[in-house]
N, C-alpha and C positions, 0 to 999 in steps of 0.2 A: 598609871598610864605611861607607857614609854613613848619617847619621841622617835620619829623615823631616823634612820642613819643619815649622817651628814654626807653630802656628795663628795666623791674623791677629788683631791686637789691635783692639779697639774703642776708638777715640780720638775724644773729643768735639772737634768742630771748628767752634765757633760763629763767625760773622762778628763781629769786634769793632767797637765804635763808635770814633769818632775819639778820644774821651776815654779809652777803655780802652786803645787802642794807645799813646797818649801816656803814660799811667800805667805801662804795661809797659816802655816804652822808658826812662822816667825811673828806674824801679826797677832797671833793668839798668845805669844809670849811663852811658848812651850818648847822644850827640848825634844829631840827626836824620840827619846825614851818616854817622855811624858805623853807625847802625842800617840805613840804606839800603845801605851797602857790605856789611854782614853778609848782607843778604838779596838782594843782587845787583841792586838798583835802580840806575838811572843817577845819576851825580853831575854837577853843573855848577859852573862858577865863578860866584859871585854878583856882584852889582853892586859890592860892597865888596871883592872879591878873594878872599873865603873860599869854601870848598867847601860846596855845598848840594845837597839833593835835592828838586826840585819834586814828584816823585812821592810821597815820604814826607810832605812838607808837605800835599799834597792828601789823603792817607790819614788824617792827623790832624785835618784841617779839618772843622769842623761845617757849613760852608757848601758844601762840595764833596760831590757825590753818590757819589764813588768810595769804595769800602771795600776793605780787605784781605780776600782770600779766607780762609775758615776754615782750610784746610790750611796755608796760608802762615803764618797767625797761630800755629797749633799748633807749627809748626817754629820760629818766632821764640821762642816760650815755651820750647821744648826747648833751643834753642841758648843761651838766656840763663839757663837753670836755673830758670825760673819756672813750668813746667807743673805743675798741681796733682796729677797722678797719675803722671807718668813722668819719668825722667831719662835722658839719653844717657850711654852707657857704651861704652868701647872694647871690642871683642871681645878675649878673651885671645889672646895670641900662641900659635900652635900649637907646642907643645914636643915634637912627635913623637907625640902622642896622636891616634890615628886618629879618635876620636870628635869632634874639633873640625875635621876636614878637611871641606872643601866639595867638592861635585860628585863 
C-alpha cells in the first residue's frame, strides 16, 4: 500500500547578488572551482595551470550581468548546509516497512 504524495514545499528562491554568492561560497569553505564543480559548472585550466571556473567567476562578479538563478542558489545553500529553513537528509533505508516503499 503506497502513501499519498507529500505536499509541495514552498521554498524561497531569490536571485543572489555576486556578493551574496561569494559570501555563501566562502562560508562553505569552497574555492570557486570547488563550488563550480559541486554545481556542475564547467572548469578550465587557468593561465597559471590551476583549475578555474570562468562561469562561477562571472556569477560572483559585480561587473558581469549574469546572475545565478534562484533555484540553483537554493540548491547550493542546501548542498552546503546553509539554507535558512531546510536541510537535506537521506531517506531512511526501507527495512521492510511497506509505508516507506515507493510506487
